[in-house]
C-alpha positions in Angstrom: -14.3 -19.4 -17.0 -10.9 -18.0 -17.7 -7.6 -19.9 -17.9 -5.3 -19.9 -14.8 -2.5 -18.4 -16.8 -4.7 -15.4 -17.6 -6.1 -15.0 -14.1 -2.9 -15.0 -11.9 -1.0 -12.1 -13.5 -4.0 -9.8 -13.1 -3.9 -10.1 -9.3 -0.9 -7.8 -9.1 -3.0 -4.9 -10.4 -5.5 -4.9 -7.5 -4.6 -4.5 -3.8 -6.5 -6.9 -1.6 -7.2 -6.2 2.1 -6.0 -8.4 5.0 -3.5 -10.4 3.0 0.1 -10.1 1.8 0.0 -9.4 -2.0 3.1 -11.5 -2.7 1.5 -14.7 -1.3 -1.9 -13.8 -2.7 -0.6 -13.8 -6.2 0.7 -17.4 -5.7 -2.8 -18.7 -4.9 -5.4 -16.0 -5.7 -9.0 -16.1 -4.9 -10.8 -14.5 -7.8 -14.6 -14.6 -7.5 -16.7 -14.6 -10.6 -20.3 -15.0 -9.7 -22.7 -15.5 -6.7 -26.0 -17.2 -6.1 -27.8 -17.0 -2.7 -25.2 -17.8 0.0 -22.7 -19.2 -2.4 -19.9 -17.7 -4.6 -17.9 -19.3 -7.3 -14.4 -18.4 -8.4 -13.0 -18.2 -11.9 -11.7 -21.8 -11.6 -15.2 -23.2 -10.9 -14.8 -23.8 -7.2 -17.8 -22.9 -5.0 -17.7 -21.5 -1.5 -20.2 -20.5 1.1 -20.0 -16.7 1.6 -19.6 -16.7 5.4 -18.0 -13.2 5.7 -19.4 -11.1 8.5 -19.2 -7.6 9.8 -18.9 -4.9 7.1 -18.5 -7.5 4.4 -21.9 -9.2 4.9 -24.1 -9.6 1.9 -27.3 -9.6 4.0 -29.8 -10.6 1.3 -27.5 -12.9 -0.6 -26.2 -12.8 -4.2 -28.2 -12.7 -7.4 -31.5 -11.6 -5.8 -33.7 -11.0 -8.9 -35.9 -8.5 -7.1 -32.9 -6.3 -6.2 -31.5 -6.6 -9.7 -34.8 -5.5 -11.2 -35.2 -2.5 -8.9 -31.6 -1.4 -9.4 -32.0 -1.6 -13.2 -35.3 0.3 -13.2 -33.8 3.1 -11.1 -30.7 3.3 -13.3 -32.9 3.7 -16.3 -34.8 6.5 -14.7 -31.9 8.4 -13.0 -28.6 6.9 -11.8 -27.3 9.6 -9.4 -28.2 12.9 -7.9 -25.5 14.9 -6.1 -26.5 15.5 -2.5 -25.3 19.1 -2.6 -28.4 21.0 -3.8 -30.9 18.3 -4.6 -32.3 15.0 -3.4 -34.4 12.3 -5.1 -37.6 10.3 -4.5 -36.0 7.0 -3.4 -33.9 8.9 -0.8 -37.0 10.6 0.6 -38.9 7.4 0.8 -36.0 5.6 2.5 -35.7 8.5 5.0 -39.3 8.1 5.9 -39.0 4.4 6.5 -35.9 4.9 8.7 -37.5 7.7 10.8 -40.6 5.5 11.3 -38.4 2.9 13.2 -36.1 5.2 15.1 -36.7 7.0 18.4 -39.1 10.0 18.2 -36.4 12.7 18.6 -34.8 11.7 15.3 -36.4 13.6 12.5 -33.8 14.0 9.7 -31.5 11.5 7.9 -28.2 12.1 6.2 -27.1 9.2 3.9 -23.5 8.1 3.5 -21.8 5.3 1.6 -20.3 3.5 4.6 -19.6 3.4 8.3 -16.2 5.2 8.2 -17.7 8.1 6.2 -20.7 8.2 8.5 -18.6 8.4 11.7 -16.4 11.1 10.1 -19.5 13.1 9.4 -20.9 12.6 12.9 -17.7 14.0 14.3 -17.9 17.0 11.9 -21.5 17.6 12.7 -20.9 17.6 16.4 -18.0 20.0 16.1 -20.0 22.2 13.7 -22.9 22.3 16.1 -20.8 23.6 19.0 -19.0 26.0 16.8 -22.2 27.6 15.6 -23.6 27.5 19.2 -20.7 29.7 20.3 -18.5 27.1 21.8 -15.6 26.7 19.4 -13.3 25.0 22.0 -15.8 22.1 22.5 -14.2 19.8 20.0 -12.8 16.8 21.9 -14.3 13.3 21.2 -14.4 10.6 23.9 -14.5 6.9 22.7 -13.8 3.5 24.2 -10.6 1.4 24.3 -11.0 -1.7 22.0 -13.5 0.2 19.9 -13.4 0.4 16.1 -15.0 3.3 14.2 -13.6 3.0 10.7 -10.5 3.1 8.6 -10.4 6.8 7.6 -8.5 9.5 9.4 -10.7 10.8 12.2 -12.6 7.5 12.5 -9.3 5.7 13.1 -8.3 8.3 15.6 -11.5 7.7 17.5 -10.8 3.9 17.4 -8.7 2.3 20.0 -7.3 -0.8 18.3 -3.5 -0.2 18.7 -2.5 -3.1 16.5 -4.4 -1.5 13.6 -3.4 2.1 14.2 0.3 2.5 15.0 1.6 2.3 11.5 -0.6 5.3 10.5 0.3 7.6 13.4 0.3 10.5 14.2 -3.4 11.2 14.1 -5.3 14.5 14.6 -5.6 15.7 18.2 -8.8 15.9 20.1 -9.5 12.2 20.7 -9.6 10.7 24.2 -10.2 7.0 25.1 -11.6 5.5 28.3 -12.3 2.0 29.5 -15.3 0.2 27.9 -18.3 -0.8 30.0 -17.6 -4.5 29.8 -16.2 -6.8 32.5 -13.5 -8.4 30.2 -12.0 -5.0 29.6 -12.5 -3.5 33.1 -9.8 -4.1 35.7 -12.0 -2.9 38.5 -14.8 -5.4 37.6 -12.3 -8.2 37.2 -11.2 -7.8 40.8 -14.8 -7.5 42.1 -17.7 -9.9 42.3 -19.8 -7.8 39.9 -20.0 -4.5 38.1 -18.5 -1.6 40.1 -19.6 1.1 37.7 -16.0 2.2 37.7 -16.2 2.9 33.9 -18.6 5.8 34.7 -16.1 7.2 37.2 -13.4 7.0 34.6 -15.6 8.7 32.0 -16.3 11.5 34.5 -12.6 11.8 35.4 -11.6 12.0 31.7 -14.2 14.8 31.1 -13.0 16.7 34.2 -9.3 16.4 33.3 -9.9 17.4 29.7 -12.1 20.3 30.9 -15.9 19.9 30.3 -16.0 23.0 28.1 -13.8 21.2 25.5 -15.5 17.8 25.4 
């Protein structure tokens, strides 16, 4: 444990997401340790770690098996740059992933998070068409109300206006269409069931943008 007087000044040194730093410094949450589904702050108060989405600790805190495996790997080799080499754990994990994915998937590229992975997917798609002789085929279609990450192109592909407008303008080449869900589809809300209007809107967007560019 550390004293409150020592803990509070330190909060100004670290930016915390989804909160105003001025108010956070007045009543900071500074976590010190975790065990299973529970975490404990520096003042000794324990919480259930109920965060979801990208913040989920799926296997819980303090799992001894994971600690032992990570320590053993760190003692053997801590990092291999993915530029001109790979490593045995990466190869084994790739095999496991390919075994549970559809048959047409045969290769894995690892990234550290979803935003980076989506950025790479956009780049891979554009590189593919560039090398295939279609350099104008660069536009990306995604859905309104979608979220693809907090980095540049991933945010451009996202359609969460409240999260985006402060960071505009974004790179060109991103088009958005209505999602295939009744709550977000005006045509379906007016009808008794699904009208498949979202498919028509997708086709319309492709035609208007010119298929050779999408």
